[in-house]
C-alpha positions in Angstrom: 64.9 -69.5 -14.4 64.4 -72.8 -14.2 65.3 -75.8 -15.3 64.4 -75.7 -19.3 62.2 -79.1 -20.6 62.2 -78.9 -24.5 62.9 -75.6 -24.1 59.9 -74.4 -21.7 60.3 -73.4 -17.8 58.6 -76.1 -15.9 59.3 -74.3 -12.8 57.2 -71.6 -14.2 54.5 -73.8 -15.6 54.8 -76.1 -12.9 53.5 -72.1 -11.4 50.9 -71.0 -14.0 49.0 -74.8 -13.9 48.4 -74.4 -10.1 47.4 -70.4 -10.2 45.0 -71.5 -12.9 44.1 -74.7 -11.1 43.3 -72.1 -7.7 42.0 -69.4 -10.6 40.4 -71.5 -12.7 38.7 -67.2 -14.1 42.5 -67.3 -15.4 42.1 -69.8 -18.7 40.2 -66.9 -20.9 36.8 -69.8 -22.3 37.0 -67.1 -25.3 39.2 -65.9 -28.5 38.7 -63.1 -31.4 39.4 -63.0 -34.4 38.6 -60.3 -37.5 38.9 -60.6 -40.9 39.2 -58.2 -43.2 38.5 -58.8 -47.3 41.5 -56.8 -49.6 40.3 -57.8 -52.9 39.7 -60.8 -55.3 39.2 -63.9 -53.7 42.8 -62.6 -50.9 42.0 -61.2 -47.2 44.0 -60.7 -43.9 42.9 -62.7 -40.4 44.1 -60.0 -37.8 44.6 -61.5 -34.3 45.1 -60.0 -30.7 48.8 -59.0 -32.8 49.1 -61.1 -35.7 48.2 -61.2 -38.7 48.2 -63.7 -42.3 46.8 -63.9 -45.0 44.0 -66.3 -46.6 44.0 -66.7 -50.1 41.2 -68.7 -51.1 42.6 -67.4 -55.3 41.8 -69.9 -58.4 44.9 -71.0 -60.3 45.0 -73.3 -62.2 48.5 -74.1 -63.0 49.1 -75.1 -60.2 50.9 -72.7 -58.6 48.7 -71.6 -55.9 48.9 -67.9 -54.5 48.6 -68.3 -50.7 46.5 -70.4 -47.8 43.4 -71.0 -47.7 41.2 -70.9 -44.9 40.7 -74.7 -45.2 44.5 -75.8 -44.8 44.5 -73.0 -42.2 42.7 -75.2 -40.6 45.1 -77.8 -40.6 47.7 -76.4 -39.8 45.8 -75.2 -36.4 45.7 -78.9 -35.8 48.9 -79.8 -36.6 50.5 -77.4 -35.1 47.7 -77.4 -31.4 48.2 -81.6 -31.5 52.3 -80.8 -31.3 52.5 -78.6 -29.0 50.3 -80.2 -26.9 52.5 -83.0 -27.2 55.5 -81.0 -26.1 53.1 -79.2 -23.4 52.5 -83.0 -21.5 55.5 -84.1 -22.6 57.6 -81.0 -20.4 55.3 -81.9 -17.0 56.5 -86.1 -16.9 60.5 -83.6 -17.8 60.4 -86.4 -21.0 62.4 -84.6 -23.1 62.0 -85.0 -27.3 64.3 -84.0 -29.9 62.8 -84.1 -32.7 58.5 -83.3 -33.4 56.8 -83.2 -36.0 53.0 -84.2 -37.5 52.0 -84.2 -40.7 48.9 -84.6 -41.3 46.6 -85.6 -44.4 42.2 -83.8 -44.3 40.1 -85.8 -46.5 37.4 -82.9 -48.0 33.9 -84.8 -48.0 32.8 -82.9 -50.7 34.3 -79.4 -52.1 31.2 -78.4 -55.6 29.2 -77.5 -52.4 31.3 -74.7 -52.0 31.5 -74.1 -55.4 27.7 -74.0 -55.9 28.1 -77.1 -57.7 25.7 -78.8 -55.7 26.0 -82.6 -54.8 25.8 -84.5 -51.1 27.7 -84.0 -48.9 29.3 -81.1 -46.9 32.6 -78.9 -48.1 34.6 -79.5 -45.3 36.9 -81.9 -44.4 35.0 -85.2 -43.5 38.3 -87.7 -41.9 41.9 -85.8 -40.9 44.4 -88.3 -40.2 47.7 -86.7 -38.0 50.1 -88.8 -37.4 53.1 -87.9 -34.9 57.1 -88.7 -35.5 58.7 -88.3 -32.5 62.4 -89.0 -30.8 62.3 -88.4 -27.2 63.6 -89.3 -24.3 60.7 -92.5 -23.8 59.6 -95.7 -24.5 57.4 -96.1 -27.0 54.5 -96.9 -24.7 54.5 -94.3 -23.0 55.2 -91.4 -25.3 52.1 -93.4 -26.7 50.3 -92.4 -24.3 51.1 -88.7 -24.6 50.1 -88.6 -27.2 47.2 -90.0 -26.6 46.1 -88.5 -24.0 47.5 -85.1 -26.3 44.3 -85.6 -28.7 41.6 -86.4 -26.0 43.5 -82.6 -24.9 43.5 -80.6 -27.5 41.1 -77.9 -27.9 41.8 -78.2 -32.2 41.4 -81.5 -32.2 38.0 -81.6 -30.1 36.2 -78.5 -32.4 37.3 -81.1 -35.3 35.7 -84.2 -33.3 32.5 -82.7 -31.4 30.4 -80.5 -33.9 30.3 -76.4 -32.7 27.3 -74.4 -32.2 27.7 -72.1 -35.1 25.9 -68.4 -35.0 26.6 -65.9 -38.2 24.9 -63.3 -38.7 25.6 -60.4 -41.6 25.0 -55.9 -41.2 25.2 -53.5 -43.9 27.1 -51.0 -43.4 27.6 -47.7 -44.4 31.6 -46.8 -45.5 32.7 -44.3 -42.3 32.9 -48.0 -41.1 35.4 -49.2 -43.7 38.0 -46.3 -42.6 38.8 -48.4 -39.7 42.2 -49.6 -39.8 43.1 -53.1 -38.5 46.3 -51.8 -35.6 43.4 -49.4 -33.9 42.3 -52.4 -32.8 41.7 -52.4 -28.7 41.7 -55.6 -28.6 40.0 -57.5 -24.5 42.8 -57.4 -22.2 42.2 -61.1 -21.4 42.0 -62.5 -24.5 46.1 -61.8 -24.3 48.1 -64.9 -22.4 46.2 -68.0 -21.6 46.4 -71.4 -22.4 47.6 -73.8 -25.7 45.8 -73.7 -28.5 
């Protein structure tokens, strides 16, 4: 094991980066996910050998049963930015003692999703992400690191740039639904890879 910075083996990280420089095809450009409806407004998303519940259930008491898809998207952005900051800091030998990324998303018009019309769209119109960091670097260095992190964030770029969404639907018979996600043989090239 090499030198650890922020729990990251810097020598192993440098070897990985060198491998990617010499063999760019080693970085997987595709990701896979699946979603299986469980009833009501709840289901489970499957990514490689992991899964998580998504719940859009209506609970007027304010006690939500689970995390909505839109909230997972916000959390994914926070995770990508936070882990990206650790990644870039570790490459430079900057020790981070504590880090939190706070996010606030402003939805443009959720009424569109609910079928109640109106102008705009049902997604986020603005997301504010603020990093709170305690690290062995001056403020100017940390600001430059944060700027680089935001600019190179895969999830951040997905938010900031138009993405082509090709949505298809297929009618299937009952036999197809006997499939269980645990039997999934996700293509091996989707395993591993860089942050986010």
